[in-house]
N, CA, C and O of each residue as an XYZ file, in Angstrom:
836
protein
N     -43.110    126.944    103.356
C     -42.385    126.104    104.311
C     -42.838    124.648    104.183
O     -44.027    124.374    104.023
N     -41.886    123.725    104.254
C     -42.167    122.296    104.250
C     -41.322    121.654    105.340
O     -40.118    121.901    105.411
N     -41.925    120.842    106.179
C     -41.174    120.169    107.244
C     -41.784    118.805    107.514
O     -43.003    118.642    107.459
N     -40.935    117.823    107.807
C     -41.373    116.461    108.050
C     -40.459    115.827    109.099
O     -39.249    116.053    109.085
N     -41.026    115.044    109.999
C     -40.248    114.392    111.055
C     -39.872    112.973    110.647
O     -40.691    112.229    110.108
N     -38.625    112.612    110.910
C     -38.131    111.258    110.652
C     -37.497    110.718    111.928
O     -36.831    111.455    112.656
N     -37.702    109.450    112.193
C     -37.075    108.800    113.338
C     -35.925    107.906    112.871
O     -35.856    107.510    111.708
N     -35.039    107.605    113.795
C     -33.946    106.657    113.527
C     -33.049    107.082    112.367
O     -32.625    106.248    111.566
N     -32.769    108.352    112.282
C     -31.900    108.877    111.219
C     -30.465    108.961    111.735
O     -30.214    109.488    112.818
N     -29.537    108.437    110.950
C     -28.115    108.540    111.285
C     -27.551    109.771    110.578
O     -27.645    109.899    109.357
N     -26.968    110.665    111.357
C     -26.459    111.937    110.833
C     -24.939    111.965    110.956
O     -24.378    111.558    111.973
N     -24.283    112.453    109.904
C     -22.821    112.523    109.888
C     -22.333    113.911    109.512
O     -22.831    114.529    108.571
N     -21.349    114.390    110.264
C     -20.584    115.579    109.893
C     -19.140    115.126    109.695
O     -18.561    114.497    110.581
N     -18.560    115.439    108.546
C     -17.174    115.079    108.257
C     -16.414    116.340    107.852
O     -16.702    116.946    106.820
N     -15.445    116.726    108.672
C     -14.698    117.967    108.448
C     -13.249    117.681    108.086
O     -12.699    116.632    108.421
N     -12.648    118.640    107.394
C     -11.215    118.598    107.104
C     -10.580    119.720    107.927
O     -10.424    120.834    107.427
N     -10.214    119.444    109.177
C      -9.757    120.514    110.068
C      -8.486    121.221    109.603
O      -8.261    122.374    109.971
N      -7.651    120.558    108.804
C      -6.421    121.189    108.355
C      -6.587    122.110    107.170
O      -5.630    122.766    106.759
N      -7.794    122.173    106.606
C      -7.970    122.976    105.400
C      -7.875    124.467    105.678
O      -7.429    125.223    104.814
N      -8.281    124.907    106.858
C      -8.203    126.337    107.195
C      -6.760    126.829    107.149
O      -6.494    127.946    106.706
N      -5.823    125.990    107.611
C      -4.412    126.364    107.556
C      -3.865    126.273    106.135
O      -2.964    127.023    105.756
N      -4.418    125.349    105.354
C      -3.992    125.175    103.960
C      -4.422    126.357    103.100
O      -3.710    126.755    102.178
N      -5.587    126.912    103.406
C      -6.137    128.008    102.595
C      -5.284    129.265    102.746
O      -4.965    129.694    103.855
N      -4.928    129.833    101.615
C      -4.088    131.033    101.633
C      -4.445    131.918    100.451
O      -4.527    131.445     99.317
N      -4.656    133.196    100.715
C      -5.040    134.132     99.656
C      -3.834    134.905     99.127
O      -3.842    136.136     99.111
N      -2.807    134.193     98.698
C      -1.660    134.886     98.104
C      -1.737    134.807     96.581
O      -2.613    134.140     96.029
N      -0.824    135.488     95.914
C      -0.854    135.571     94.459
C      -0.546    134.236     93.804
O      -1.013    133.958     92.699
N       0.243    133.404     94.488
C       0.637    132.119     93.920
C      -0.570    131.234     93.633
O      -0.619    130.554     92.608
N      -1.540    131.245     94.539
C      -2.730    130.403     94.318
C      -3.952    131.225     93.905
O      -5.094    130.844     94.161
N      -3.681    132.356     93.262
C      -4.793    133.152     92.736
C      -5.673    133.727     93.806
O      -6.895    133.764     93.666
N      -5.051    134.183     94.889
C      -5.778    134.798     96.004
C      -6.837    133.860     96.584
O      -7.939    134.281     96.935
N      -6.481    132.605     96.674
C      -7.365    131.630     97.294
C      -8.155    130.776     96.326
O      -8.728    129.763     96.725
N      -8.196    131.164     95.058
C      -9.017    130.426     94.094
C      -8.521    128.995     93.886
O      -9.329    128.079     93.731
N      -7.203    128.795     93.882
C      -6.664    127.453     93.694
C      -6.989    126.554     94.891
O      -7.243    125.360     94.735
N      -6.977    127.150     96.086
C      -7.347    126.385     97.275
C      -8.803    125.948     97.206
O      -9.144    124.816     97.550
N      -9.647    126.855     96.760
C     -11.071    126.523     96.637
C     -11.305    125.521     95.517
O     -12.191    124.672     95.617
N     -10.516    125.613     94.452
C     -10.623    124.637     93.371
C     -10.289    123.239     93.892
O     -10.952    122.262     93.546
N      -9.255    123.159     94.727
C      -8.862    121.874     95.295
C      -9.941    121.345     96.240
O     -10.242    120.151     96.229
N     -10.525    122.228     97.058
C     -11.615    121.810     97.946
C     -12.799    121.318     97.128
O     -13.445    120.337     97.497
N     -13.086    121.988     96.028
C     -14.183    121.564     95.161
C     -13.930    120.163     94.612
O     -14.856    119.360     94.500
N     -12.686    119.873     94.273
C     -12.344    118.545     93.777
C     -12.566    117.485     94.862
O     -13.069    116.398     94.580
N     -12.187    117.809     96.098
C     -12.376    116.864     97.201
C     -13.867    116.589     97.416
O     -14.285    115.434     97.502
N     -14.665    117.660     97.500
C     -16.105    117.510     97.730
C     -16.753    116.757     96.576
O     -17.625    115.915     96.793
N     -16.331    117.057     95.350
C     -16.892    116.367     94.179
C     -16.553    114.887     94.214
O     -17.375    114.052     93.837
N     -15.345    114.553     94.664
C     -14.967    113.145     94.792
C     -15.824    112.450     95.845
O     -16.210    111.295     95.667
N     -16.123    113.148     96.940
C     -17.021    112.579     97.951
C     -18.419    112.353     97.363
O     -19.064    111.342     97.639
N     -18.876    113.314     96.545
C     -20.176    113.156     95.887
C     -20.181    111.924     94.988
O     -21.164    111.185     94.938
N     -19.071    111.711     94.279
C     -18.981    110.542     93.393
C     -19.006    109.241     94.197
O     -19.605    108.254     93.768
N     -18.354    109.242     95.362
C     -18.392    108.067     96.236
C     -19.831    107.767     96.640
O     -20.240    106.607     96.690
N     -20.590    108.811     96.926
C     -21.970    108.648     97.376
C     -22.858    108.037     96.293
O     -23.885    107.434     96.603
N     -22.473    108.188     95.035
C     -23.273    107.652     93.937
C     -23.182    106.133     93.827
O     -23.974    105.514     93.117
N     -22.220    105.530     94.526
C     -22.099    104.077     94.527
C     -23.366    103.459     95.125
O     -23.876    103.942     96.136
N     -23.862    102.415     94.513
C     -25.120    101.799     94.950
C     -25.070    101.311     96.396
O     -26.103    101.248     97.063
N     -23.885    100.966     96.883
C     -23.803    100.464     98.256
C     -24.088    101.555     99.282
O     -24.294    101.267    100.461
N     -24.099    102.815     98.829
C     -24.403    103.933     99.725
C     -25.790    104.516     99.434
O     -26.038    105.692     99.700
N     -26.684    103.703     98.893
C     -27.990    104.208     98.450
C     -28.873    104.699     99.599
O     -29.796    105.480     99.370
N     -28.606    104.256    100.825
C     -29.408    104.716    101.967
C     -29.002    106.121    102.429
O     -29.716    106.759    103.204
N     -27.854    106.591    101.946
C     -27.283    107.847    102.429
C     -27.620    108.997    101.475
O     -27.581    108.841    100.255
N     -27.947    110.138    102.049
C     -28.219    111.334    101.255
C     -27.326    112.477    101.722
O     -27.166    112.704    102.922
N     -26.752    113.184    100.775
C     -25.997    114.391    101.103
C     -26.987    115.484    101.494
O     -28.001    115.683    100.824
N     -26.689    116.183    102.571
C     -27.528    117.304    102.989
C     -26.947    118.614    102.472
O     -27.639    119.388    101.810
N     -25.674    118.861    102.775
C     -25.039    120.093    102.320
C     -23.561    120.061    102.704
O     -23.108    119.171    103.423
N     -22.833    121.041    102.213
C     -21.475    121.280    102.684
C     -21.439    122.659    103.335
O     -22.099    123.599    102.892
N     -20.642    122.747    104.405
C     -20.464    124.014    105.123
C     -18.960    124.248    105.187
O     -18.277    123.688    106.044
N     -18.447    125.072    104.285
C     -17.003    125.239    104.216
C     -16.361    123.913    103.844
O     -16.657    123.346    102.792
N     -15.476    123.417    104.714
C     -14.802    122.144    104.474
C     -15.447    121.011    105.262
O     -14.783    120.030    105.597
N     -16.736    121.142    105.558
C     -17.481    120.111    106.286
C     -18.575    119.538    105.399
O     -19.343    120.275    104.780
N     -18.633    118.218    105.347
C     -19.613    117.495    104.523
C     -20.656    116.886    105.458
O     -20.316    116.183    106.410
N     -21.919    117.161    105.177
C     -23.013    116.695    106.029
C     -23.895    115.729    105.244
O     -24.316    116.032    104.128
N     -24.171    114.570    105.831
C     -25.008    113.572    105.171
C     -25.853    112.844    106.210
O     -25.601    112.946    107.411
N     -26.857    112.111    105.738
C     -27.738    111.382    106.647
C     -28.245    110.118    105.981
O     -28.369    110.050    104.759
N     -28.536    109.115    106.803
C     -29.127    107.865    106.323
C     -30.427    107.617    107.064
O     -30.481    107.729    108.289
N     -31.482    107.278    106.321
C     -32.764    106.993    106.947
C     -33.837    108.020    106.666
O     -34.815    108.113    107.408
N     -33.670    108.792    105.607
C     -34.653    109.826    105.286
C     -35.735    109.325    104.333
O     -36.609    110.088    103.919
N     -35.672    108.038    103.988
C     -36.703    107.460    103.135
C     -37.874    107.008    104.005
O     -37.683    106.365    105.037
N     -39.069    107.347    103.581
C     -40.268    106.957    104.323
C     -40.501    105.452    104.202
O     -40.542    104.909    103.098
N     -40.656    104.775    105.362
C     -40.915    103.341    105.362
C     -42.095    102.968    106.261
O     -42.230    101.810    106.656
N     -42.925    103.917    106.576
C     -44.075    103.619    107.426
C     -43.668    103.511    108.885
O     -42.507    103.722    109.234
N     -44.618    103.187    109.722
C     -44.363    103.054    111.158
C     -43.759    101.689    111.464
O     -44.313    100.654    111.092
N     -42.622    101.701    112.143
C     -41.937    100.458    112.482
C     -41.920    100.286    113.989
O     -41.791    101.258    114.733
N     -42.050     99.051    114.431
C     -42.056     98.785    115.867
C     -41.176     97.587    116.169
O     -40.849     96.795    115.286
N     -40.797     97.471    117.447
C     -40.086     96.294    117.917
C     -38.781     96.027    117.223
O     -37.984     96.938    117.000
N     -38.555     94.750    116.874
C     -37.308     94.336    116.265
C     -37.071     94.977    114.909
O     -35.927     95.241    114.538
N     -38.149     95.231    114.161
C     -38.017     95.861    112.850
C     -37.481     97.274    113.003
O     -36.620     97.701    112.233
N     -37.988     98.002    113.994
C     -37.529     99.358    114.268
C     -36.054     99.351    114.672
O     -35.286    100.202    114.222
N     -35.652     98.401    115.513
C     -34.261     98.300    115.930
C     -33.357     97.995    114.742
O     -32.264     98.550    114.636
N     -33.802     97.124    113.858
C     -33.003     96.789    112.678
C     -32.788     98.027    111.815
O     -31.694     98.243    111.295
N     -33.827     98.835    111.663
C     -33.693    100.041    110.859
C     -32.663    100.983    111.466
O     -31.867    101.584    110.745
N     -32.675    101.114    112.785
C     -31.718    101.991    113.455
C     -30.290    101.537    113.178
O     -29.424    102.336    112.822
N     -30.066    100.231    113.348
C     -28.722     99.690    113.148
C     -28.324     99.764    111.679
O     -27.176    100.077    111.363
N     -29.261     99.480    110.783
C     -28.961     99.552    109.347
C     -28.565    100.967    108.942
O     -27.626    101.151    108.168
N     -29.268    101.958    109.455
C     -28.938    103.344    109.125
C     -27.562    103.737    109.664
O     -26.797    104.432    108.996
N     -27.264    103.284    110.869
C     -25.943    103.554    111.450
C     -24.836    102.924    110.609
O     -23.832    103.567    110.302
N     -25.030    101.665    110.242
C     -24.009    100.987    109.449
C     -23.856    101.628    108.074
O     -22.755    101.682    107.526
N     -24.957    102.109    107.524
C     -24.903    102.755    106.213
C     -24.083    104.040    106.265
O     -23.262    104.290    105.381
N     -24.301    104.856    107.293
C     -23.575    106.129    107.374
C     -22.108    105.883    107.712
O     -21.238    106.622    107.249
N     -21.820    104.855    108.514
C     -20.438    104.542    108.850
C     -19.689    103.994    107.638
O     -18.512    104.297    107.443
N     -20.369    103.190    106.827
C     -19.741    102.674    105.611
C     -19.377    103.825    104.675
O     -18.305    103.826    104.070
N     -20.274    104.801    104.561
C     -19.983    105.965    103.717
C     -18.848    106.788    104.309
O     -17.965    107.239    103.580
N     -18.865    106.987    105.622
C     -17.800    107.760    106.275
C     -16.438    107.126    106.022
O     -15.464    107.834    105.767
N     -16.363    105.812    106.088
C     -15.078    105.141    105.877
C     -14.671    105.151    104.408
O     -13.481    105.170    104.094
N     -15.646    105.138    103.514
C     -15.343    105.295    102.091
C     -14.779    106.684    101.812
O     -13.890    106.850    100.977
N     -15.313    107.687    102.527
C     -14.780    109.047    102.393
C     -13.331    109.104    102.880
O     -12.489    109.754    102.261
N     -13.049    108.429    103.980
C     -11.681    108.402    104.489
C     -10.728    107.781    103.465
O      -9.625    108.284    103.249
N     -11.156    106.700    102.846
C     -10.333    106.035    101.842
C     -10.112    106.941    100.635
O      -9.006    107.009    100.098
N     -11.162    107.633    100.213
C     -11.041    108.539     99.064
C     -10.092    109.692     99.376
O      -9.292    110.079     98.525
N     -10.171    110.241    100.579
C      -9.288    111.345    100.935
C      -7.830    110.885    100.982
O      -6.928    111.633    100.606
N      -7.606    109.675    101.436
C      -6.245    109.134    101.447
C      -5.710    109.010    100.020
O      -4.537    109.279     99.760
N      -6.573    108.604     99.114
C      -6.199    108.525     97.699
C      -5.862    109.912     97.148
O      -4.888    110.082     96.416
N      -6.680    110.897     97.512
C      -6.428    112.276     97.085
C      -5.099    112.761     97.647
O      -4.329    113.416     96.944
N      -4.829    112.447     98.903
C      -3.561    112.846     99.529
C      -2.364    112.293     98.757
O      -1.389    113.004     98.516
N      -2.447    111.039     98.379
C      -1.336    110.407     97.669
C      -1.085    111.061     96.320
O       0.059    111.161     95.875
N      -2.155    111.506     95.670
C      -2.018    112.126     94.353
C      -1.631    113.593     94.424
O      -1.116    114.146     93.452
N      -1.873    114.230     95.566
C      -1.610    115.677     95.687
C      -0.514    115.998     96.694
O      -0.197    117.166     96.919
N       0.072    114.948     97.310
C       1.145    115.119     98.287
C       0.690    115.957     99.494
O       1.433    116.788    100.015
N      -0.548    115.708     99.913
C      -1.078    116.365    101.103
C      -1.277    115.326    102.213
O      -1.070    114.130    102.008
N      -1.680    115.811    103.388
C      -1.830    114.917    104.538
C      -3.122    115.215    105.290
O      -3.149    115.195    106.520
N      -4.192    115.492    104.546
C      -5.463    115.803    105.186
C      -6.065    114.561    105.845
O      -5.899    113.443    105.358
N      -6.761    114.774    106.954
C      -7.498    113.729    107.644
C      -8.921    114.217    107.894
O      -9.145    115.394    108.177
N      -9.874    113.304    107.787
C     -11.248    113.646    108.117
C     -11.495    113.466    109.610
O     -11.069    112.480    110.213
N     -12.180    114.424    110.183
C     -12.641    114.333    111.569
C     -14.151    114.180    111.485
O     -14.844    115.080    111.010
N     -14.667    113.032    111.948
C     -16.059    112.684    111.669
C     -16.847    112.475    112.964
O     -16.361    111.865    113.916
N     -18.056    112.990    112.972
C     -18.979    112.770    114.077
C     -20.273    112.168    113.569
O     -20.791    112.586    112.534
N     -20.802    111.187    114.290
C     -22.038    110.507    113.886
C     -22.969    110.407    115.091
O     -22.528    110.175    116.217
N     -24.256    110.587    114.835
C     -25.259    110.391    115.875
C     -26.526    109.842    115.232
O     -26.673    109.874    114.010
N     -27.438    109.339    116.057
C     -28.669    108.756    115.530
C     -29.848    109.161    116.392
O     -29.742    109.228    117.616
N     -30.987    109.433    115.738
C     -32.188    109.800    116.470
C     -33.213    110.451    115.558
O     -33.181    110.272    114.340
N     -34.120    111.206    116.158
C     -35.181    111.889    115.408
C     -34.689    113.224    114.881
O     -33.906    113.914    115.534
N     -35.157    113.579    113.692
C     -34.804    114.876    113.107
C     -36.035    115.470    112.422
O     -37.019    114.776    112.167
N     -35.955    116.746    112.136
C     -36.956    117.402    111.298
C     -36.256    117.797    110.006
O     -35.198    118.426    110.033
N     -36.845    117.428    108.883
C     -36.267    117.750    107.579
C     -37.242    118.609    106.797
O     -38.458    118.472    106.931
N     -36.699    119.486    105.988
C     -37.587    120.308    105.188
C     -36.909    121.495    104.541
O     -35.684    121.573    104.452
N     -37.735    122.408    104.097
C     -37.283    123.621    103.404
C     -37.983    124.817    104.029
O     -39.200    124.808    104.210
N     -37.211    125.843    104.358
C     -37.814    127.064    104.895
C     -37.328    128.257    104.095
O     -36.228    128.244    103.543
N     -38.157    129.288    104.036
C     -37.802    130.503    103.304
C     -38.219    130.447    101.849
O     -38.521    129.379    101.316
N     -38.232    131.605    101.213
C     -38.625    131.720     99.811
C     -37.438    131.943     98.880
O     -37.412    131.428     97.762
N     -36.449    132.719     99.348
C     -35.282    133.016     98.522
C     -34.230    131.915     98.675
O     -33.807    131.611     99.791
N     -33.815    131.328     97.571
C     -32.811    130.269     97.535
C     -33.105    129.168     98.562
O     -32.248    128.868     99.394
N     -34.277    128.571     98.521
C     -34.620    127.524     99.500
C     -33.733    126.300     99.334
O     -33.429    125.888     98.214
N     -33.324    125.726    100.449
C     -32.473    124.542    100.454
C     -33.028    123.519    101.436
O     -33.519    123.872    102.508
N     -32.943    122.257    101.059
C     -33.353    121.173    101.939
C     -32.342    121.040    103.066
O     -31.136    121.068    102.822
N     -32.821    120.895    104.302
C     -31.915    120.818    105.448
C     -32.566    119.953    106.528
O     -33.743    119.606    106.432
N     -31.796    119.615    107.547
C     -32.325    118.863    108.677
C     -31.943    119.564    109.979
O     -30.908    120.225    110.060
N     -32.799    119.410    111.002
C     -32.598    120.093    112.269
C     -32.925    119.159    113.424
O     -33.553    118.116    113.243
N     -32.485    119.552    114.618
C     -32.850    118.824    115.820
C     -31.660    118.483    116.687
O     -30.508    118.691    116.306
N     -31.958    117.956    117.859
C     -30.931    117.600    118.819
C     -29.970    116.556    118.251
O     -28.767    116.608    118.506
N     -30.506    115.613    117.483
C     -29.664    114.585    116.864
C     -28.599    115.215    115.978
O     -27.438    114.806    115.995
N     -29.004    116.207    115.213
C     -28.077    116.906    114.314
C     -27.032    117.670    115.120
O     -25.845    117.642    114.795
N     -27.478    118.350    116.169
C     -26.551    119.138    116.989
C     -25.483    118.260    117.630
O     -24.307    118.623    117.655
N     -25.889    117.111    118.145
C     -24.923    116.224    118.798
C     -23.958    115.634    117.773
O     -22.769    115.488    118.059
N     -24.451    115.296    116.587
C     -23.563    114.793    115.530
C     -22.498    115.831    115.202
O     -21.328    115.495    115.017
N     -22.908    117.096    115.132
C     -21.961    118.179    114.865
C     -20.928    118.286    115.977
O     -19.747    118.513    115.714
N     -21.374    118.123    117.229
C     -20.451    118.186    118.375
C     -19.507    116.987    118.378
O     -18.352    117.108    118.786
N     -19.991    115.835    117.927
C     -19.111    114.667    117.843
C     -17.984    114.922    116.845
O     -16.868    114.432    117.020
N     -18.279    115.683    115.811
C     -17.248    116.095    114.856
C     -16.293    117.097    115.501
O     -15.084    116.870    115.542
N     -16.836    118.199    116.001
C     -15.992    119.303    116.468
C     -15.130    118.949    117.678
O     -14.082    119.561    117.880
N     -15.551    117.969    118.489
C     -14.758    117.577    119.664
C     -13.917    116.329    119.402
O     -13.251    115.823    120.305
N     -13.949    115.837    118.166
C     -13.217    114.626    117.834
C     -11.779    114.898    117.431
O     -11.283    116.017    117.557
N     -11.125    113.867    116.950
C      -9.732    113.951    116.506
C      -9.657    113.627    115.012
O     -10.437    112.811    114.520
N      -8.727    114.256    114.285
C      -8.542    113.933    112.865
C      -8.246    112.446    112.674
O      -7.467    111.853    113.420
N      -8.871    111.867    111.678
C      -8.685    110.454    111.399
C      -9.617    109.537    112.151
O      -9.563    108.320    111.973
N     -10.481    110.098    112.996
C     -11.379    109.289    113.831
C     -12.846    109.576    113.535
O     -13.209    110.653    113.063
N     -13.682    108.572    113.827
C     -15.136    108.724    113.782
C     -15.628    108.615    115.221
O     -15.516    107.559    115.843
N     -16.169    109.705    115.743
C     -16.583    109.743    117.142
C     -18.103    109.595    117.259
O     -18.862    110.204    116.504
N     -18.529    108.768    118.227
C     -19.959    108.555    118.461
C     -20.242    108.607    119.957
O     -19.329    108.526    120.779
N     -21.508    108.743    120.295
C     -21.926    108.756    121.693
C     -21.949    107.330    122.241
O     -21.839    106.355    121.497
N     -22.095    107.237    123.551
C     -22.170    105.932    124.208
C     -23.387    105.158    123.714
O     -23.312    103.944    123.524
N     -24.499    105.843    123.506
C     -25.721    105.180    123.025
C     -25.501    104.555    121.654
O     -25.926    103.426    121.407
N     -24.839    105.283    120.766
C     -24.568    104.753    119.432
C     -23.620    103.559    119.521
O     -23.802    102.562    118.822
N     -22.608    103.665    120.381
C     -21.652    102.565    120.550
C     -22.365    101.283    120.977
O     -22.020    100.196    120.514
N     -23.349    101.409    121.850
C     -24.092    100.237    122.304
C     -24.900     99.615    121.170
O     -25.019     98.393    121.085
N     -25.456    100.459    120.298
C     -26.229     99.959    119.167
C     -25.352     99.203    118.169
O     -25.841     98.342    117.438
N     -24.071     99.520    118.138
C     -23.159     98.885    117.185
C     -22.650     97.528    117.654
O     -21.985     96.821    116.897
N     -22.952     97.161    118.879
C     -22.509     95.856    119.387
C     -23.110     94.730    118.553
O     -24.314     94.714    118.293
N     -22.270     93.796    118.138
C     -22.731     92.688    117.325
C     -22.728     92.956    115.839
O     -23.115     92.087    115.057
N     -22.294     94.161    115.420
C     -22.196     94.486    113.996
C     -20.737     94.365    113.561
O     -19.877     93.967    114.346
N     -20.471     94.709    112.317
C     -19.092     94.680    111.814
C     -18.238     95.783    112.418
O     -17.016     95.790    112.266
N     -18.893     96.723    113.109
C     -18.175     97.865    113.679
C     -17.993     97.689    115.183
O     -18.946     97.407    115.910
N     -16.770     97.860    115.628
C     -16.481     97.850    117.059
C     -16.173     99.285    117.470
O     -16.010    100.162    116.622
N     -16.096     99.515    118.771
C     -15.778    100.854    119.253
C     -14.708    100.794    120.331
O     -14.591     99.811    121.062
N     -13.939    101.855    120.413
C     -12.929    102.021    121.448
C     -13.349    103.212    122.307
O     -13.515    104.323    121.803
N     -13.515    102.976    123.584
C     -13.970    104.032    124.476
C     -12.918    105.132    124.588
O     -11.773    104.884    124.965
N     -13.329    106.340    124.256
C     -12.429    107.486    124.393
C     -12.445    108.021    125.816
O     -11.406    108.384    126.368
N     -13.626    108.065    126.399
C     -13.775    108.584    127.746
C     -14.741    109.749    127.797
O     -15.583    109.910    126.913
N     -14.619    110.555    128.826
C     -15.528    111.673    129.035
C     -15.062    112.882    128.223
O     -13.895    113.271    128.274
N     -15.992    113.463    127.477
C     -15.708    114.627    126.645
C     -16.748    115.697    126.941
O     -17.942    115.406    127.014
N     -16.293    116.941    127.110
C     -17.249    118.032    127.329
C     -17.859    118.432    126.002
O     -17.144    118.766    125.057
N     -19.176    118.399    125.931
C     -19.914    118.751    124.725
C     -20.794    119.956    125.034
O     -21.653    119.908    125.914
N     -20.566    121.022    124.301
C     -21.309    122.263    124.530
C     -22.811    122.010    124.459
O     -23.306    121.420    123.498
N     -23.523    122.456    125.474
C     -24.967    122.292    125.519
C     -25.414    120.955    126.084
O     -26.603    120.753    126.331
N     -24.463    120.027    126.292
C     -24.801    118.696    126.793
C     -24.028    118.325    128.044
O     -24.398    117.384    128.748
N     -22.952    119.059    128.330
C     -22.126    118.709    129.473
C     -21.132    117.622    129.110
O     -20.711    117.530    127.957
N     -20.757    116.808    130.064
C     -19.797    115.727    129.835
C     -20.503    114.479    129.311
O     -21.461    113.999    129.917
N     -20.028    113.961    128.188
C     -20.584    112.753    127.587
C     -19.473    111.726    127.392
O     -18.334    112.079    127.086
N     -19.813    110.465    127.569
C     -18.879    109.384    127.249
C     -18.942    109.154    125.737
O     -20.023    108.955    125.183
N     -17.796    109.179    125.080
C     -17.775    108.988    123.632
C     -16.842    107.836    123.263
O     -16.037    107.375    124.072
N     -16.975    107.393    122.029
C     -16.202    106.258    121.530
C     -15.725    106.546    120.116
O     -16.322    107.348    119.398
N     -14.632    105.877    119.720
C     -14.164    105.913    118.342
C     -14.529    104.591    117.674
O     -14.470    103.531    118.298
N     -14.903    104.666    116.406
C     -15.404    103.497    115.676
C     -14.289    102.841    114.864
O     -13.445    103.515    114.273
N     -14.309    101.514    114.853
C     -13.389    100.726    114.045
C     -14.178     99.724    113.197
O     -15.219     99.221    113.619
N     -13.666     99.443    111.998
C     -14.235     98.422    111.140
C     -13.478     97.128    111.409
O     -12.306     97.008    111.053
N     -14.139     96.165    112.035
C     -13.456     94.935    112.434
C     -12.954     94.130    111.243
O     -12.041     93.318    111.385
N     -13.544     94.349    110.069
C     -13.118     93.595    108.897
C     -11.802     94.156    108.313
O     -11.130     93.494    107.522
N     -11.457     95.378    108.719
C     -10.259     95.994    108.172
C      -9.189     96.248    109.226
O      -8.009     96.361    108.894
N      -9.588     96.339    110.490
C      -8.669     96.674    111.562
C      -8.411     95.440    112.442
O      -9.267     95.075    113.247
N      -7.256     94.801    112.302
C      -6.986     93.573    113.083
C      -6.865     93.841    114.583
O      -6.902     92.908    115.385
N      -6.720     95.130    114.968
C      -6.580     95.481    116.376
C      -7.884     95.961    116.986
O      -7.920     96.342    118.156
N      -8.957     95.945    116.203
C     -10.258     96.387    116.717
C     -10.759     95.402    117.764
O     -10.506     94.200    117.689
N     -11.473     95.941    118.735
C     -12.037     95.075    119.776
C     -13.316     95.676    120.303
O     -13.950     95.102    121.188
């Protein structure tokens, strides 16, 4: 077993909610193999996007079905305090949001080439996590903690085409290139009612505020 704690990690879950309806195990698509081949192409394209140097702070954690999980801030930088610590938090948030929006752009490109209409439903959160490897058989690197759980809930309770964040994350984004639109109160399993927001890139969205 290996485990390590990291603070100020931005966690993202990005799902393709329409893929479950798209998947079909009939003879035309080889009993589902063609659908999985197409999903593999989408995930591989997301992996290629991540290789861009501008996303160097972001690391892929894993895929779960049609959900892509990534995080920013898993590099050790020593103990940070005060303004430096705050800058790291905001930098990690902006890094994961930049990657999330690059994924949205890539999926739109895939849609145009394949005549599909998939949308990413994305949830992002920031905080402390535990990262590591457990077990002996087929060990995989993973991350755990409340931060991860809330990021997953931001995905599952969100809307296709949107990036949903908590009120705390929205406040941290004030003064950055990203603005937020208040969605309102959302019931989050295990957390009760939370105020959430949708994220906009002010450099690309003339209606962002």
